[in-house]
N, C-alpha and C positions, 0 to 999 in steps of 0.2 A: 882263614889263620886261624891256629889250636889257641885258647886260650891259657891266659898263664895260669898257677894254678899255686896254691900258698899250703903247706903243711901245716894241718893243727896240732898246736904242742903238746892237748892234753890225746892225740891218739899215736898210735904207731906212726911210723916213716914212712908205710905204704898209702895212709891215706889220705889221699887231697879233697881238696874243694876250690872250687872254682875261682880264680879271683876275682868277680863281682861278688861273691859272698863274702870274702875276706874284710873280717872288721864288721860284721853285724854281729846284733847282740846273738848268742848260742842257744836253744829252747833244749833240752834234753828231755825227752820218752820215756816210760818204759818196754812198750812193744810198734811194729809196724803200722797199726789201723789206725791206732792215736797219732803215729807222728804224720801220719797221712792228713789226717781232718784238721790239726795244726796248721798244716803246709795249707790248705785250701783258704784257712780264715788269715792266715799270716802273711799272702804273696810271696811279695820278694822284699819283706821289713823283717825280715828275720832268718838264720838259718837253722833248720830244723833235724835233728838227730837220734835215734833208737837207740837203745842201748841193744836190744835183742833185737837177732838180723830176722830176714825174710824165713822161715821154715823153722823157728822156735819153735818149743812148747813150753811157753812162758808160764806157768804156774811152778817146774821144776826148775827151773833156770838158779843157775850156780854163777855169781856176780866175780867177775876178775878183776884185779886188783886194776886195770886202765880203768873198767867202768867207775870206779871209785875216783880215779885221778878226772873222768870228763865230766861224772858230777861236780866236784871241786871246783869245776873251772866252769860251769856252766852260767848261764844268767838268768835261766828260770828253771826251772822242772815240772812234769807233769807228767800223773800220773792217774789209773783208773780208779783205785779205791776198793772200797768192798773186799779185802783183805788177798785183794789177787796178787799184787805183788809183796809176797812179805817176807822175799828176800831182797826187797832195796829199801824196807823199812829201815835197819839199822842206819843206812847211807844217809838217809835224811835228818836222821836224828845228829851225824855225825857232821853237819857241812851248816854252813851260813850260805844258802842258795833260795831265793823263794822259791814257794812251790805252791802246787796249787790242786787238789784232789776234784777227776774229770764227773766222778760219779755226786759229786755235792750238791742235792736239791732232789734226787731222784728218788721216788719210795724203792724201799727196796725189797726184792721176792727170797724170804729167808728157805734155805734150804731146810728140806722136811725129813733125809735119812743122811745115816753114812756119822762119816766122822766130823763131818761140819755139819752136822746139824743144828740148825737156830743159827748160823751165822747165813749174812746175804750170799747170793747169791753173785756171783763178779760180774756177768757176763752181758752187763747192760746196752754193753755198743750194738748190740746183734739185735734190738729194740731200731725203725726208723725213729721211730716217735723219741723211745731214751735218748736217744745219739742229739737232738736236739739242744738236749739238756748240756750233753759235752760241749756242743757249740756252743751255745752259753756263756758256759765255764774258758772255756778256751777264747774268745774272744773280751770279757773282763780280763784275764791272767795277762794277755797279750797288751792290751789298752794300759794295765799301771805299769808295764814294762817299758812299750815304747805308747807315751802317752801321745807324741807327736803325732801320729798315724793309726790315730783312731777312728776318721772318718775311712778309713783303706778295711781296716777291720770291719768293721759294722758293714760295710754294702760285700763284703766278702760273703760274710755270716751269714746275710739277710738270704744269699743268695743258695746256700748250703743250704740253710734248712728248711727252701723252697722248695730244694730239692728229697729232700729228706722226706716232705711230708706229702709230695707227688707220689713216693718209692708205699709210705704208710698207705697212703688211697688204692691205690694201685692194688697190691696183697690185700687189703680188709675185704674189699670189693673182689677177690678172685677167690678168695677162705667161702667168703658170703656166698657165692653160688655152686662151690663143694654142699654135698650128701652132711647131715653131720655127723652119720657114721664115720665119715673119712678128714675129720678136722682131728687128725689127733698129728702128730708131729714125733716120733721115735727118735731117738739117734744115739747117739754110744754117749758122748758126759752132754750134761742136763744146762746143756750151755743157751737154749733158747726159753727160757723162761717168759721174758720183760716180751721177746717176743711174739709169744703165745698168748701172754697174759693183755696184749697191745691188739693183737688181730683180730683173735675167736678161736684159737687154737689150744687144745690140750695137747701139755707136754707128757711125754714119757722117755724113759733113757736109760740107761746099764747102771752109769756111776751116776752121782750128781757132780762132783770134781773130779777131772783125770786125778787118780792115785796109783800107789804103788797094788792095791784091792782090786781094781778094774774087771771087769769081766768075768767072778767068780760062778762056781757055778748056780746060787741064788741069784745072782744079778741075774746069770741068762734066762732059767728058768723062768721069773719073774717077768722078765721083759716077754718074750711066747706066750705064756698065759694074755698078758694085755693087748699082745698083736692076734692071738688067736682070736678070744673072747671077743674084741671089739670088732673082726674082721676087717682091722685094719691093713692098707693095701698096701703099703713101702713104708719101709726102714730108711735108715740114714745114719750115717758116720762121719766125724772129722778128720780133714786132713793132716792132723799131728797125730793123731793117733794110730795103730795098729786094727784093722778092721774084722778080724777075724771072729771075736763072738758077736757082731751082727748080722756078719756072713751066718754062721749058724742058728742067730734068730730067722733069720725070712726063711733058710730051709725047713728049719723046725714047725714055723709058725705058715708055713704057703704063703706069707707074704714076696714082692717083688723086691728086692737090695738098690734101694734108687740112686746110686753114688755117694759120692762125700761132698762133705758141704766144710767151707771154708768158716774161720770161724775166730781163730787167736792169732794169725799172719797173714798175710796178705803174699801171692805170688812174686815172683822177679817181675820188672818190669818187663816189660813186653808177652807174659804170664794172664794167664786165663785172671786173675783178679790184681790187678794193679793198683787199688783205690779200692779204699773203704764203698764206695758207691758201686763202684766194680761189683767188689766180693759182696753186697747185699743185691745185686740183682742177680747174679747168679745162683745164690740162696737163692733168693725167690722166685726166681723161676725151678730151681730142681726140686723145690716141695712143692711147688703148684703142679708140676708134668708127674710129679712121681703120686700126690695125694688125687689126682684126676687120674690117673691110669695111661699119661703120657711115657714118652719113652727115658730113657735111662741118661741121666748123664752121665753115666761110669763109662 
């Protein structure tokens, strides 16, 4: 029998929720990756929604009036921090809703070039080591929201952290087996600073943060020189941006194009990376295969 559904007052009339989630505290996140992390810790104790949808480019997202209405009716808001959601800062300032920043406690990697020079790179979730700090902060925020479910949150968080630590160990071991010259991860956006720092890779990229100036001739030439001089075997790009500039880098440097990496968004349910753990596993496999001369996932 099909379960009855209820319409959430803050959403459009076409957005419906399962009846068994009606009445649960609502946790609103800014993008799909941290929504999935929150669901893994929350279990069935809260309902989790993401403002941005699958496939969205979160850096330049333009919030809608319904986003503000949903934020005003949420019981808790979770965002990444480190300047990722500048479009959401004014929302948080104007509403009286508990709020937690999931990068709290992470040692930032500061951006060294471009318009964002000196600011923290926001992509800390791309490291399974830093991802465990996200889990810590999610557990704390959920426990403050629903203290009677603290044991559920603690058990789920412990299991989740163990999976992330296993992935970190797997990637660190795989990187250690690569020749030193092949431990260079070159992508379109500088989204892998924390991953590189935590597992022993050197990072290169076209632009530090997605922006209107991405893929300039100067950026492309610098990447070609980096790849050619270092004999880097494979380069990559992210799913939410155009890969034509990196394809040019590959052609002119003689490197292979290793395919697309997922960063800012999960895929649809049933897709390649429907969860955060799937995203990390897919990217780890793609990176290691590419840098070791394996087959592209493209």
